[in-house]
C-alpha positions as CSV (number, residue, x, y, z in Angstrom):
1,M,11.8,-3.7,2.5
2,V,10.0,-6.6,3.9
3,G,9.0,-9.7,2.2
4,N,10.4,-12.0,-0.4
5,E,10.9,-11.0,-4.0
6,E,7.5,-12.2,-5.1
7,A,5.7,-10.2,-2.5
8,I,7.8,-7.1,-3.3
9,A,6.8,-7.5,-7.1
10,Q,3.2,-7.8,-6.1
11,V,3.5,-4.6,-4.1
12,L,5.4,-2.7,-6.8
13,N,2.7,-3.8,-9.3
14,R,-0.1,-2.5,-7.3
15,L,1.6,0.8,-6.7
16,R,2.4,1.4,-10.4
17,R,-1.2,0.6,-11.2
18,A,-2.3,3.1,-8.5
19,Q,0.2,5.7,-9.9
20,G,-1.5,5.2,-13.5
21,Q,-4.9,5.4,-12.0
22,L,-4.0,8.6,-10.1
23,G,-2.7,10.1,-13.5
24,G,-6.0,9.2,-15.0
25,V,-8.0,10.9,-12.2
26,I,-6.0,14.1,-12.7
27,T,-6.6,14.1,-16.3
28,M,-10.3,13.4,-15.8
29,I,-10.5,16.5,-13.4
30,E,-8.6,18.6,-15.9
31,E,-11.1,17.6,-18.7
32,G,-14.0,18.3,-16.5
33,R,-15.3,14.8,-16.5
34,D,-18.4,13.6,-14.7
35,C,-18.1,13.6,-10.9
36,K,-19.2,9.9,-10.6
37,D,-16.4,8.8,-13.0
38,V,-13.9,10.8,-11.1
39,V,-14.9,9.4,-7.7
40,T,-15.0,5.9,-9.0
41,Q,-11.5,6.2,-10.3
42,L,-10.3,7.8,-7.1
43,A,-11.9,4.9,-5.1
44,A,-9.9,2.4,-7.4
45,V,-6.6,4.4,-6.6
46,S,-7.4,4.3,-2.8
47,S,-8.1,0.5,-3.0
48,A,-4.9,-0.3,-4.9
49,L,-2.9,1.8,-2.2
50,D,-4.7,0.1,0.6
51,R,-4.0,-3.3,-0.8
52,A,-0.2,-2.5,-1.2
53,G,-0.1,-1.5,2.5
54,F,-1.9,-4.5,3.5
55,K,0.4,-6.8,1.5
56,I,3.5,-5.1,3.0
57,V,2.2,-5.5,6.6
58,A,1.0,-9.1,5.9
59,T,4.2,-10.3,4.4
60,G,6.3,-8.5,7.1
61,L,4.6,-9.7,10.2
62,R,7.1,-12.3,11.2
63,E,10.0,-10.3,10.1
64,C,8.9,-7.4,12.2
65,L,8.0,-9.5,15.2
66,T,11.1,-11.6,15.2
67,D,13.7,-9.0,14.0
68,E,14.9,-11.0,11.1
69,S,15.5,-7.6,9.3
70,K,19.1,-6.4,9.2
71,E,17.9,-2.7,9.2
72,S,16.4,-2.8,12.6
73,T,17.9,-3.2,16.0
74,D,14.8,-4.2,18.0
75,P,11.8,-6.2,17.1
76,M,8.5,-4.6,16.9
77,T,6.1,-5.2,19.8
78,V,2.7,-6.4,19.0
79,E,1.4,-2.9,20.0
80,Q,3.7,-1.3,17.6
81,L,2.6,-3.6,14.8
82,E,-1.0,-3.1,15.5
83,K,-0.6,0.6,15.3
84,L,1.3,0.3,12.0
85,F,-1.6,-1.9,10.7
86,L,-4.3,0.5,11.9
87,A,-2.6,3.4,10.2
88,L,-3.8,2.0,6.9
89,A,-7.4,2.2,8.1
């Protein structure tokens, strides 16, 4: 995992929030809730996941480019990093 303990904690909090929201969306659909409410909550889940991904990329830029990670053998190129970032779009 990239980033310091604080960044990791923030990512995990966002992912846990998204997990809870997704459970709520599933329940809403099972209960036959209004489409507008379901879509609103689904958008919140999507946003939480996006923000977690962006946080991972943002905190890992230097590590990925300089190969400070012990798990990787070759540093990522700018093109590889750009492709990773754009995968979140």
